[in-house]
VEXFI-465086 format. One line per 10 residues: number of its first residue (from 1); for each residue x, y, z of C-alpha. Coordinates in pm, whole numbers, plus 50000, padded with zeros to 5 digits. Layout:
BEGIN
NUM = X Y Z  ... .
# end
This chain:
BEGIN
1 = 50000 50000 50000  50147 50332 49891  50080 50572 50179  50322 50835 50054  50149 51173 50058  50305 51303 49738  50194 51449 49407  50089 51224 49122  50367 51124 48885  50340 51090 48508 .
11 = 50271 50716 48505  49986 50766 48754  49835 51041 48539  49863 50813 48237  49703 50519 48419  49376 50700 48485  49328 50766 48113  49318 50396 48023  48953 50321 47938  48767 50052 48130 .
21 = 48609 49754 47954  48260 49778 47803  48123 49556 48081  48268 49786 48348  48129 50083 48158  47780 49933 48177  47817 49883 48553  47937 50240 48606  47647 50380 48405  47404 50163 48603 .
31 = 47549 50287 48934  47504 50653 48841  47161 50600 48684  47064 50406 48996  47092 50723 49202  46776 50846 49028  46606 50504 49029  46726 50272 49305  46523 49981 49163  46703 50000 48831 .
41 = 46747 49676 48637  46959 49655 48327  47020 49357 48106  47202 49374 47775  47114 49028 47647  46902 49016 47333  46551 48895 47273  46465 48804 46914  46324 49154 46865  46634 49336 46987 .
51 = 46862 49096 46802  46685 49165 46471  46653 49537 46556  46285 49542 46460  46022 49780 46598  45777 49598 46823  45422 49508 46723  45192 49237 46850  45136 49077 46510  45507 49076 46435 .
61 = 45559 48910 46772  45318 48636 46659  45506 48604 46331  45845 48566 46499  45703 48312 46743  45558 48102 46459  45879 48122 46258  46147 48061 46519  45999 47923 46842  45682 47733 46761 .
71 = 45854 47464 46547  46083 47377 46841  45789 47353 47083  45578 47148 46840  45869 46909 46799  45878 46866 47179  45501 46807 47190  45531 46540 46923  45845 46376 47062  45725 46350 47422 .
81 = 45350 46324 47347  45264 46630 47555  44896 46708 47608  44923 47011 47834  45047 47260 47571  44805 47358 47296  44814 47624 47026  44490 47808 46952  44453 48019 46640  44364 48380 46710 .
91 = 44066 48497 46510  44181 48820 46349  44124 49009 46030  44408 48984 45786  44604 49302 45832  44954 49436 45835  45129 49440 46169  45187 49817 46177  44818 49864 46265  44855 49668 46589 .
101 = 45102 49877 46787  44854 50058 47009  44836 49975 47376  45147 49760 47388  45421 49838 47637  45787 49849 47542  45850 49504 47675  45589 49361 47442  45453 49134 47714  45084 49226 47676 .
111 = 44842 48981 47835  44620 48776 47606  44260 48874 47676  44095 48735 47362  43825 48477 47415  43960 48133 47334  43771 47933 47073  43594 47629 47214  43802 47312 47238  43717 46958 47324 .
121 = 43956 46957 47618  44110 47264 47778  44489 47232 47796  44683 47355 48099  44886 47588 47876  44690 47731 47583  44874 47969 47352  44661 48200 47140  44869 48310 46843  44783 48471 46510 .
131 = 44894 48342 46170  44909 48464 45808  45076 48793 45899  45205 49028 45630  45533 49205 45706  45649 49551 45612  45921 49541 45348  46200 49659 45580  46110 49407 45850  46075 49132 45592 .
141 = 46432 49197 45476  46562 49181 45834  46376 48860 45910  46477 48692 45584  46841 48745 45675  46778 48490 45949  46534 48264 45770  46711 47962 45913  46665 47942 46294  47002 47766 46310 .
151 = 47167 48091 46201  47091 48239 46544  47345 48232 46823  47136 48037 47071  47362 48134 47360  47294 48506 47316  46921 48518 47234  46718 48488 47550  46416 48300 47413  46638 48015 47296 .
161 = 46809 48004 47635  46470 47960 47803  46369 47701 47544  46678 47497 47626  46584 47476 47994  46218 47402 47910  46324 47111 47691  46551 46971 47964  46262 46985 48213  46031 46804 47969 .
171 = 46301 46551 47888  46359 46471 48256  45986 46406 48299  45892 46222 47979  46203 46079 47811  46255 45702 47835  46498 45603 48109  46749 45484 47849  46772 45837 47706  46838 46006 48038 .
181 = 47211 46011 48104  47215 46113 48469  46987 46144 48769  46650 46278 48648  46581 46460 48974  46909 46645 48943  46839 46743 48580  46483 46847 48657  46569 47052 48966  46863 47229 48803 .
191 = 46667 47335 48496  46350 47420 48691  46543 47641 48934  46737 47806 48651  46423 47870 48444  46248 48012 48751  46531 48261 48807  46581 48353 48440  46213 48442 48400  46264 48720 48653 .
201 = 46533 48897 48452  46459 49225 48275  46497 49140 47905  46347 49389 47662  46071 49278 47422  46060 48913 47523  45813 48701 47325  45495 48685 47533  45393 48342 47402  45716 48180 47517 .
211 = 45687 48360 47852  45339 48212 47894  45464 47860 47817  45762 47897 48052  45544 48029 48335  45299 47746 48271  45580 47490 48306  45684 47651 48635  45328 47633 48772  45271 47281 48640 .
221 = 45566 47129 48827  45566 47355 49132  45460 47071 49363  45744 46850 49238  46009 47079 49383  46194 46952 49690  46322 47256 49881  46558 47045 50087  46711 46903 49770  46773 47253 49634 .
231 = 46947 47356 49956  47154 47036 49966  47270 47104 49610  47295 47482 49636  47661 47472 49540  47570 47353 49189  47226 47513 49159  47319 47861 49284  47689 47927 49322  47816 47746 49013 .
241 = 47508 47797 48796  47662 47961 48490  47327 48060 48338  47217 48255 48645  47557 48421 48675  47587 48501 48305  47237 48625 48227  47152 48804 48552  47037 49166 48566  47267 49448 48665 .
251 = 47118 49590 48984  47233 49795 49279  47342 49628 49599  47109 49687 49891  47367 49905 50065  47385 50128 49756  47007 50167 49752  47011 50257 50119  47287 50516 50101  47140 50683 49791 .
261 = 46810 50723 49974  46971 50866 50288  47197 51107 50098  46900 51275 49931  46771 51399 50269  46870 51765 50297  47019 51794 50645  47363 51736 50805  47449 51372 50855  47721 51128 50952 .
271 = 47687 50797 50768  47870 50487 50889  47891 50278 50573  47993 49913 50613  47981 49665 50325  48198 49372 50208  48492 49436 49979  48422 49410 49610  48058 49525 49636  48093 49875 49492 .
281 = 48149 50092 49802  48432 50285 49638  48217 50362 49334  47934 50509 49542  48077 50867 49514  48010 50852 49139  47638 50830 49211  47641 51085 49494  47805 51334 49256  47486 51328 49050 .
291 = 47343 51572 49308  47627 51683 49537  47994 51770 49514  48219 51503 49668  48554 51518 49845  48694 51163 49831  48961 51108 50098  49187 50803 50068  49502 50703 50252  49588 50449 49980 .
301 = 49645 50647 49661  49581 50342 49444  49216 50340 49555  49182 50704 49456  49336 50638 49116  49094 50351 49054  48802 50582 49132  48951 50847 48903  48980 50597 48619  48615 50496 48663 .
311 = 48502 50860 48687  48684 50962 48371  48535 50663 48186  48186 50810 48239  48303 51170 48185  48279 51287 48544  48460 51614 48612  48731 51547 48868  49022 51717 49040  49320 51588 49239 .
321 = 49472 51705 49566  49773 51484 49640  50069 51612 49838  49915 51960 49861  50049 52232 50087  49768 52467 49983  49467 52480 49754  49698 52622 49488  49843 52272 49444  49509 52125 49329 .
331 = 49513 51994 48973  49216 51956 48738  49148 51686 48485  49069 51824 48141  48699 51737 48177  48679 51970 48479  48866 52260 48322  48667 52581 48275  48943 52829 48192  49221 52710 47962 .
341 = 49425 52799 47657  49399 52621 47323  49694 52424 47191  49753 52582 46850  49910 52268 46709  49651 52009 46818  49346 52229 46866  49287 52067 47204  49322 52197 47557  49657 52358 47623 .
351 = 49729 52504 47965  49457 52467 48229  49379 52729 48491  49368 52502 48797  49248 52781 49023  48896 52768 48878  48725 52453 49006  48370 52561 48939  48304 52254 48724  48455 51998 48962 .
361 = 48213 51724 49069  48458 51502 49261  48793 51596 49411  49015 51304 49509  49270 51373 49781  49508 51204 50021  49488 51251 50398  49753 51523 50406  49568 51730 50145  49216 51716 50288 .
371 = 49208 52068 50434  49338 52234 50111  49090 52023 49910  48805 52122 50141  48872 52495 50113  48919 52461 49737  48571 52310 49701  48421 52564 49943  48542 52841 49713  48282 52735 49458 .
381 = 48015 52553 49659  47822 52585 49983  47919 52339 50257  47570 52189 50263  47611 52086 49899  47931 51889 49963  47988 51536 50092  48315 51422 50246  48356 51054 50162  48637 50906 50376 .
391 = 48749 50573 50234  48893 50316 50476  48928 50543 50781  49057 50241 50978  49389 50248 50791  49670 50287 51051  49415 50252 51334  49575 49922 51439  49894 50110 51533  49942 50268 51876 .
401 = 50127 50553 51708  50152 50650 51344  50255 50963 51156  49903 50987 51010  49730 51004 51348  49802 51370 51408  49697 51461 51052  49373 51261 51082  49273 51432 51405  49357 51773 51263 .
411 = 49144 51701 50954  48849 51598 51170  48888 51898 51398  48915 52151 51113  48646 51995 50896  48344 52219 50832  48163 51995 50582  47838 51887 50755  47789 51571 50547  48041 51295 50617 .
421 = 48053 50930 50509  48297 50690 50676  48327 50382 50456  48500 50050 50525  48440 49676 50521  48556 49670 50884  48415 49994 51021  48331 49981 51394  47960 49956 51468  47750 50257 51563 .
431 = 47747 50166 51934  48127 50138 51931  48190 50494 51803  48023 50681 52088  48290 50952 52119  48311 51022 51746  47932 51045 51711  47895 51269 52016  48165 51502 51886  48000 51523 51542 .
441 = 47668 51614 51703  47833 51892 51901  47968 52045 51581  47644 51988 51387  47355 51999 51632  47088 51903 51377  47288 51617 51232  47142 51273 51175  47349 50960 51239  47293 50670 51000 .
451 = 47442 50322 51005  47442 50111 50690  47561 49755 50746  47547 49519 50449  47624 49150 50421  47563 49103 50049  47693 48761 49960  47714 48644 49599  48010 48411 49625  48191 48183 49868 .
461 = 48561 48226 49933  48657 47938 50165  48917 47958 50438  49163 47668 50426  49390 47572 50717  49754 47464 50705  49649 47100 50658  49445 47181 50348  49097 47149 50505  48813 47399 50474 .
471 = 48745 47585 50800  48389 47636 50927  48245 47691 51276  48133 47328 51313  48495 47213 51267  48642 47447 51529  48556 47280 51858  48435 46958 52015  48292 47171 52296  47938 47274 52198 .
481 = 47947 47577 52427  48248 47704 52235  48063 47641 51907  47770 47846 52039  48004 48136 52116  48153 48114 51767  47807 48098 51607  47694 48402 51806  48003 48593 51694  47926 48505 51330 .
491 = 47564 48613 51379  47685 48952 51500  47939 48976 51216  47758 48838 50913  48033 48960 50682  48213 48639 50787  47954 48435 50594  48137 48540 50278  48407 48296 50390  48169 48004 50454 .
501 = 48209 47733 50192  47858 47672 50053  47915 47306 49968  48032 47213 50316  47763 47403 50504  47488 47245 50291  47641 46904 50367  47617 46993 50736  47256 47111 50700  47153 46795 50513 .
511 = 47316 46566 50772  47166 46741 51074  46814 46777 50930  46790 46429 50777  46901 46269 51105  46677 46484 51326  46966 46624 51529  46828 46977 51575  46537 47157 51735  46209 47088 51552 .
521 = 46163 47459 51475  46460 47437 51236  46279 47225 50976  46345 47363 50627  45983 47453 50528  45964 47696 50822  46260 47894 50691  46233 47848 50313  45873 47877 50195  45941 47952 49828 .
531 = 46228 47927 49583  46278 48303 49619  46379 48240 49981  46662 48010 49875  46960 48239 49830  47322 48196 49923  47290 48459 50195  46977 48300 50347  47132 47952 50348  47437 48079 50534 .
541 = 47226 48265 50791  47016 47948 50836  47337 47750 50895  47431 47984 51182  47085 47947 51336  47100 47570 51295  47435 47561 51477  47267 47730 51773  46979 47481 51780  47156 47145 51782 .
551 = 47053 46874 52027  47332 46917 52284  47362 46544 52351  47418 46482 51978  47694 46736 51919  47974 46489 51992  47831 46251 51731  47805 46530 51474  48158 46655 51541  48309 46307 51512 .
561 = 48125 46240 51186  48241 46557 51012  48597 46546 51139  48625 46182 51030  48489 46253 50681  48676 46574 50617  48839 46591 50274  49129 46819 50183  49021 47110 49963  49369 47158 49823 .
571 = 49463 46871 49591  49764 46684 49726  50042 46611 49482  50178 46273 49587  50333 46196 49249  50663 46379 49303  50874 46479 49599  51002 46832 49666  51298 46771 49433  51081 46662 49142 .
581 = 51162 46292 49176  50880 46057 49081  50711 45873 49370  50607 45523 49273  50312 45393 49470  50303 45024 49543  50013 44855 49714  50133 44588 49947  50028 44385 50247  50379 44388 50389 .
591 = 50367 44408 50765  50488 44691 50981  50862 44735 50980  50918 44591 50632  51129 44796 50394  51105 44806 50016  51402 44905 49799  51418 45025 49440  51723 45012 49220  51639 45350 49068 .
601 = 51798 45596 49308  51602 45890 49164  51267 45736 49254  51111 45682 49593  50888 45390 49689  50577 45479 49884  50417 45171 50042  50053 45179 50142  49907 44916 50369  49560 44819 50480 .
611 = 49660 44817 50845  49363 44934 51056  49420 45235 51278  49263 45252 51621  49065 45569 51681  48900 45709 51984  48535 45801 51970  48602 46117 52166  48908 46248 51985  48957 46256 51611 .
621 = 49314 46266 51483  49366 46356 51120  49683 46293 50927  49819 46645 50959  50043 46775 50683  50141 47131 50753  50305 47165 50412  49988 47120 50203  49992 47368 49915  50304 47551 50031 .
631 = 50539 47460 49744  50405 47738 49523  50691 47734 49273  50698 47357 49223  50469 47066 49313  50174 47271 49448  50160 47543 49186  49891 47352 48992  49648 47417 49281  49664 47792 49212 .
641 = 49397 47829 48947  49197 48089 48751  49395 48398 48853  49689 48547 49046  49781 48472 49407  49889 48712 49682  50122 48590 49959  50108 48823 50261  50399 48804 50503  50590 49038 50730 .
651 = 50912 48865 50625  50912 48912 50250  51282 48828 50226  51223 48486 50380  50931 48399 50148  51124 48522 49844  51426 48311 49937  51200 48008 49993  51040 48048 49650  51377 48066 49476 .
661 = 51526 47782 49680  51231 47548 49620  51227 47624 49246  51518 47379 49214  51691 47584 48949  52013 47395 48859  52333 47554 48980  52466 47597 48627  52152 47789 48525  52155 48001 48840 .
671 = 52524 48079 48793  52462 48195 48436  52170 48416 48545  52365 48565 48835  52658 48645 48605  52422 48831 48372  52259 49014 48662  52598 49110 48809  52714 49227 48466  52396 49432 48427 .
681 = 52444 49577 48774  52788 49705 48672  52639 49859 48357  52355 50009 48560  52601 50169 48802  52781 50332 48508  52448 50451 48366  52354 50588 48706  52682 50781 48730  52634 50923 48381 .
691 = 52276 51024 48459  52401 51212 48765  52660 51384 48543  52388 51468 48291  52167 51608 48568  52457 51819 48699  52523 51969 48356  52155 52034 48289  52119 52204 48626  52395 52446 48529 .
701 = 52219 52518 48200  51887 52570 48376  52042 52828 48605  52174 53006 48297  51875 52977 48065  51593 52882 48303  51425 53220 48270  51416 53211 47890  51351 52841 47847  51023 52751 48021 .
711 = 51026 52396 47895  51367 52313 48038  51238 52136 48348  51026 51902 48142  51287 51840 47875  51568 51755 48116  51401 51416 48172  51446 51339 47801  51810 51353 47695  51742 51385 47322 .
721 = 51478 51655 47370  51702 51848 47605  51990 51837 47357  51760 51971 47084  51638 52263 47294  51973 52373 47436  52123 52656 47224  52431 52562 47019  52644 52832 47181  52625 52665 47523 .
731 = 52976 52546 47610  52875 52218 47770  52639 52104 47493  52906 51875 47349  52952 51722 47692  52578 51661 47713  52581 51488 47374  52871 51272 47481  52695 51169 47804  52372 51099 47615 .
741 = 52552 50881 47361  52732 50689 47635  52407 50627 47824  52236 50499 47509  52534 50278 47427  52539 50128 47778  52167 50053 47760  52225 49843 47450  52483 49642 47646  52228 49512 47899 .
751 = 52215 49134 47875  51879 48963 47856  51822 48699 48124  51535 48457 48071  51447 48140 48260  51351 47819 48088  50976 47743 48115  51060 47443 48333  51130 47685 48620  50833 47919 48564 .
761 = 50530 47802 48766  50251 47647 48562  50412 47686 48223  50370 47373 48008  50714 47223 48075  50684 47309 48444  50352 47123 48472  50494 46827 48282  50768 46797 48542  50569 46868 48857 .
771 = 50204 46780 48790  50201 46519 48516  49877 46320 48531  49699 46570 48760  49413 46804 48670  49583 47116 48537  49300 47248 48318  49250 47570 48519  49605 47645 48630  49716 48007 48611 .
781 = 50057 48125 48501  50240 48450 48437  50270 48636 48110  50569 48867 48130  50738 48972 47808  51112 49002 47763  51090 49380 47725  50948 49414 48077  51220 49191 48220  51483 49403 48046 .
791 = 51329 49719 48195  51366 49566 48541  51726 49474 48460  51790 49840 48380  51663 49962 48716  51911 50074 48978  51888 49962 49341  51673 49651 49287  51768 49339 49484  51892 49052 49265 .
801 = 51632 48821 49423  51348 49041 49295  51486 49014 48941  51500 48634 48958  51149 48620 49102  51018 48838 48820  51156 48590 48568  50948 48328 48752  50637 48547 48727  50648 48664 49089 .
811 = 50637 49030 49190  50726 49183 49526  50535 49471 49686  50745 49647 49947  50862 50006 49984  51125 50008 49709  51353 50307 49679  51309 50281 49303  50951 50387 49234  50974 50268 48872 .
821 = 50990 49907 48993  50673 49957 49197  50495 50114 48899  50591 49820 48676  50465 49575 48939  50137 49767 48967  50088 49755 48591  50162 49382 48573  49927 49317 48865  49650 49527 48712 .
831 = 49683 49338 48383  49693 49004 48571  50028 48913 48419  50191 48808 48746  50154 48454 48877  50199 48571 49235  50264 48882 49441  50451 48871 49772  50357 49166 49992  50375 49291 50348 .
841 = 50063 49358 50553  50092 49728 50466  49957 49640 50121  49633 49490 50255  49420 49802 50211  49561 49945 49892  49559 49637 49670  49246 49636 49455  49378 49388 49201  49193 49068 49116 .
851 = 49331 48774 49316  49194 48420 49330  49408 48286 49615  49572 48425 49927  49837 48291 50163  49850 48445 50509  50191 48368 50654  50238 48225 51003  50453 48523 51105  50156 48761 51099 .
861 = 50010 48921 51410  49710 49104 51272  49399 49239 51436  49065 49081 51349  48972 49377 51128  49301 49364 50941  49261 48990 50879  48920 49059 50724  49077 49333 50511  49342 49084 50398 .
871 = 49078 48829 50301  48901 49099 50103  49182 49101 49847  49039 48780 49697  48730 48743 49479  48680 49109 49395  48563 49045 49038  48208 48967 48929  48315 48628 48797  48262 48312 49000 .
881 = 48591 48124 49008  48771 47886 49241  48899 48082 49540  49094 47986 49853  49221 48173 50159  49514 47969 50285  49612 48033 50648  49953 47907 50757  49855 47887 51126  49539 47831 51329 .
891 = 49586 48128 51562  49471 48379 51301  49173 48157 51215  49054 48144 51575  49108 48519 51607  48873 48566 51313  48595 48355 51466  48606 48481 51824  48513 48809 51984  48796 49052 52056 .
901 = 48785 49308 52335  48951 49649 52329  49007 49653 51955  49270 49913 51870  49071 50029 51565  48773 50122 51784  48982 50297 52048  49185 50495 51795  48886 50600 51586  48708 50736 51893 .
911 = 49029 50911 51992  49132 51055 51655  48797 51123 51489  48734 51367 51766  48785 51741 51808  48891 51691 52170  49185 51511 52324  49050 51185 52467  49218 50872 52603  49096 50520 52678 .
921 = 49155 50424 53042  49057 50059 53000  48688 50101 53079  48584 50437 52936  48705 50742 52743  48832 51045 52931  48879 51393 52794  49226 51536 52852  49267 51911 52889  49531 52074 52672 .
931 = 49731 52178 52982  49729 51821 53117  49834 51688 52778  50128 51924 52766  50243 51813 53110 .
# end
């Protein structure tokens, strides 16, 4: 985490101009539009109408149904001999469809009110549809382009997606057993649940006839649904259901709806805004700026830059206050500029007058620059029309003393903005911030205090212990009283449910309920009345309640069962040893003490026996293996799938050395690489000396010509440009040319150092050596080009270990003296080109990159809040992938699931977010007079 309170550099300015993807653009637009309509639903998937780009009419809807959908349904009716779907011809005069547009809403889902012609037997689903429809010429051309239904992309047109699920439901009910490949109940339930959910999405101009058939199917088989079965299989039906994930509507999170509603109330307010990481908290200022001006305060500059990038993508007018001593240091983005000169060459904006911030909607600042940013915004706006949005105010609150503490308290004391939002995933609760709230009310007597606490849960990111097993409350203690305390803690901190593995908690629910081991009030129908009640969040909350209602006398039996049947979540590679030697398994009935030898010295014999182990009913002992998944550069790398990994440790040097040591790079290869690195270091030292000489000469020229050469400061960073702009009569110009030529020559002498793919985790040759025969279909590897490696080789002051690690696809995030290295690492991380990042705990808050796995080293001593922040680095994208949170010791796990007293974050927030000097005496807060404080 970069906490340096400095001005933005060029690479940071450039980074915010990179456009976001079209999908991200849609989300950003939805967030800002949602401020005006909190129930907004957007879905960009096509119906047949929107795919063909045809204006809606009821008769044309009938025509498209008859042409594309009806043949498929009639084929199903014929194939499965269905008698509950019937088509009825609509009695209409023959007319062109343009006469039938009146009274139809945009969605085209008008109800059928015509009187049905008499039939011999009324079907359960009767579809009244017109025929013999004449098309307008333009529409006829569009339709004829897709005369063959097979020309449609059935995965992108919504009606065909629904048809696919309808057919699977029918097939599971009526197909001969020989034609059904798997369990019919599983097929039926999956497709019924999926169809039920998809029908609730907001797709424009859906065909009303197909909607009627789909809804009829849902009603027809409603009584066949087993709610317990859905819950037991929620992992497949909900969490891994690709159709629901892919085709779902874009909507606001509940916490966004709540804060938008509160913000619109025109009176002073303090909002405590708590929501899980990755749920759009940081983007909330974009929506608030639809009505108010926003001062966004962030300790971690990377978070501010991410917001800036998003804001620019939707043309928000923003300003920056980083490293400001006064409001004169504020800088405007071009979109926010009101007064500026025109660049005569390009015709675009030339020089911007940064003193005029009348257009600014959002100003992004660091902690040091808050007061200058505040007064800058007050120059153009009234205080009541401004919101201060403080992102992650708990940063540094786990320290007894920190250089930021004095600045934070000064900011709070001097603040005159009456609308303040404190936002964090681990913000103390409203009853824990008594001093801060009381102080705010003193300053703003009419202020309202609001608390928004969200537990939105759309994915599971399981915690895995050092032995490779998933961690859940029912695994943590054989003592039921201890389990009750853990369950109560989880109930009071529902954000922890994000880290409950859905598969394992549904296994627990199924076992307890089916065996009658809980209180009778916990039966599933009492808690899940309809399919709408079955959500991931509700299942996890039900699990916590179930834990608190177990038959006490049965807990020992339950604990023994689950501990005995626990299966490692991390695949164990028992095919090779840590040196890459093949392990040959040999089944044998040889008795204890027998030894088996193999003539091949490079192979090891692993003998397995069927000897029965004695176990105690009271105590379950698992085969502990504390090294499961730890060999990240060799035999365990294949377990790191789908995306990058972050390894958090306070001893980065130790982890880096371990990664290199375990990579088993042959000595001859390592010697060659080190020779190249040492050679490059010598060249770099010469380049560094020449650059200092160049800087010395340019400084002399600047003193001489600085007044007449306004561009000199910019051009000095570019040797060639500087040489062009320096007048010929300058005595030292020849010296400058010589230095420039020597620097360029030395740069061409840098030797390229590249590792063979065998030593780069999860490259093809690496997997062949370390994971041959194992499932490697989803493994993730690095993608670092030779040019980037050469740039790192050119950097001065970079440890040789970091260079070797980069060749292996591993980056290191620590406070490097060379900021260019950090910028390169940030870019590689943002583009997901690194296999792994090793970082200290200081990078927990400021790392918004997309990680799929996390290692928390055993040397960590983090507070509960900081552990939760660390876990929040994983699973930040909208994609459902395989995630793991791998703890290297059990102490941190137990700290997460138990209640902590006297949390430093709570004490320090009450102390620092306060205009008065207060101290915590162990039981209460006491105000300290200035005189006493001085003494």
